[in-house]
N, C-alpha and C positions, 0 to 999 in steps of 0.2 A: 647382860641381855638388854638391848635398847628397845625403845618403844616409839611408835610412829607418833609424831606430834599432830598428824591430821585426823587419823581415825582411832588411835590409841591402842592398836594391836601390837603384839610383840614382834620384833624383827630380829633375825640373827645378827651376830656381831659382824660377820663378813658381808652382810648385805648393805648396800648404799640406798636402795629404794625399797619402799614398802611393797610387799607381794599382794596386799589387799587393795590399796588405793592408788599405788604407783607413785606416791610422793617421796621426795627425797628425805633421807633419815639422817639425823645429826646424832653422832655417838653420844653426845653429851646431853641428850634430851632426857629430862626427867620423867619418871613413870607417871602415868595419868593418876589423878586423884580418884580414889575409889568412891563410888556413889554412896552416900549416906543412906543408911537403912531408914525406912519410913518409921515415924514415931508410932509407939504402941497406943492403943486406945486408952483414953483417961481411965475408965472404969474397968473393973475386972469382967472378963468374959463370963457369961452365964455358964453355969455348970452344964456339961453335956454338949456344948457347941464347940466345934474346932476353931482355932485361932489361925486366921490368914494373915501372911505378911505381904505388903505391897511390892510388887515386882519392880525392879529398877527401870527407870525410863530409858528406852533405846535411844542411842545417839542418832543425830540426823544423817541421811546418806551423804557420803563424801562425794564431792564433785570431782570428776576425773581431771587430772592436771596433765598438761602437755609435757611429754618427756623431753629433757634437753637434748637438742640436735635432732629431734623428729620433724618430719615434714609437716609444714602447716599450709593448707590450701588457701590461696589468696582470696580475700573477701572482695567480691565484686561490688563496686559502689553502684547506687541506683543511677540510671541514665538521667543526665542533666538535660533539661528541656531548654532549647535555644531561646534566648530572650532577644527581642528586637531592640537594637541600640537606638537611643534617641537621635533623631535626625536621619536615620538610615533610610535608604530607599526601599519602599515596599511595592512589590509587583501588584498591579491592580487585579482584582478578582474579575474574571470575565463572567458576565451573566449569561445564563442559558439563552440560546437564540429564541426569540419570540416568533411564535407561529402566526404567519399573516392571516388576518381575519377579513372575511369578505364584508365590505361595507354594504349596508342596505341600499338596494337600488343600483349598485354598481354592475357593470357588464361582466357577464360570466361567459368564458369561451365555451362553446358547445363541445361535448365529449363525443369524439368520433367513435361510432360503433365499430366493432371488428368486421372486416370484409366478409361478405357472405359468399360461401363457395357455391358456384352454380350447380344446380342439380339437374341431372338429365331427366327430361320429361318422359313419362311413359309413352312408348310408340314413336319417339323422335328418332331420327337417323343417327346412327353411331358409326363413325369411320372405323373400318376394321383395322386391327393392329397386326402388323407382319414382323417377322423376325428380321434383324439386320442382315443384309447380304442376299436376301431372296429377291427373285424378280418382282414380286408383289410390292416389297418395300421400296425397291428402285423405282417402280412406276408411281408409287405414292409420292415419293420425294421429288420427282422430276416431271410432274404433269404440266407445270408452267412452261418448262423448256419445250415439251412436246407441242404445246399450242403455239408457241412462237415460230416453230418450224414451218407452219403453213401460212404465215403472214408475210409474203413476199420476201424482201431482202433480209427480214429479221431472222431468217433461217441460219445465217451466219453466226448470230448470237448463240444459238443452240449448239452449232458445230464447235465453236471455240470455248464456250463456257461449260459444256457438259461432255467432255471427251471420255470420261471414265464410266458414263452411264449407258449401258446397252439400250435401255428404253429410249432415252433421248437421242442416241445415235440412229436408232431405227426410224424414228419420225423425222430426224434431220435429213436422212437419206431420201425419204419420200418427199419432203418439202423442197429439197434441192432439185429433185427430178421435176417436180411440178413447176418450179420456177423456171427451169430451163426450157421446158415445153411452152410455158406461157410467153417467155421472151421470144422464143422462136416463132410462135404463132403471130405475135405482134409484128415481127419483121415481115413475115409472109403476107400478113393482112395489108401492110402498108405498100408493099410491091404490087400485089393484086389490085389494090384500089387505084394505084396510079396507072396501071395498064388498062384497066376497064374505063377509067376516065378518058384515056387517049383514044379509046375506040368507040365508046358509045355516047359520048357527050356532044357529038356533032349533030345529032338529030333528036327529034322528040321521042321517037321509039326507043333509041338507044339510051336516052336518059332514064326511061322507065326500067329498062333491063338493068342498068347500072344500079338503080335504087334497090331492086329486088335482090341482087347478088350481094351487095354490101350489107343489106339487112340480114341475110342468112349467115354471112361471115360473122356478123356482130353477135348473133344468137349462139354461134358456135363458141364464142369466147366465154359464154356463161358456164360452159362445161368445167372450165378451170375453177370457177368460183364454187361449183357444186363439189368438186373433188376436194378443194380446200376445207369446205365445211365438213365433209365426211371425215377428213383426217383430224380436224379439231375435236370432233365428237369422239373419235377413237382414243385421242390422247387424254381427254378428260375422264373417260371411263377406265383409263389404265390398260387398254388393250393394244397389242401389236398386230393389227389387222391390216393387210395390204390394201392399197386403193385399187379401184377398178382400172383396167387397161395398163397403167403405168406402175402399179404396185410391185411388180416382179423385177423392175430395173434396179440394179445395185451400183451405186457410185462410191459410197463411203464404205470402207472395210471396217 
């Protein structure tokens, strides 16, 4: 019977490792030395008291040993801190950006306040809102074209610039009719003035008659101005109202 040289326990002859501590066992190992008993007390024990013997001291715990061929986890070395080589380039440390400080007495740009949204005053006029595609919305968007239709030759601007607007086309038709009548009246007025001058300018009484007739013809031309003003007012108000006398004549389709 062999003994473990590490912990002192008996090991079977066919075992090569200690079953208690795992250490390798040498067959030629000598048995451990038995613990010496503690010395008895010098004097005799008093009568009637039991004699106690000192228990042998327990051996220290055996440290586990690594089995041959067993896996050993590699020991990770502590991380090595990089050291700056002498003379090597060191990147400059960028200081934090300094906040600009306002110098006493320096000019400070005024802070612009946010724009103030205009508020509708109580009782002020508010333009009505109409849905797109309705006659009211068409009239609201083409009032300027309707006004241009009654200012002489500017009616052609309305005719060609607002072809898709029924409101503008209505006033363009009335403005064109008014322009044709005013041009025709101007031609007639010129012819009549020439004829009257040939007849009445040879006598004093004829001169007076000529003056009265041309004055009346001139006053008649004011009717075209009145019709133009009526048409402008209707266009500004968004109305499709025919003009007196000539309002039912349709030229534009």
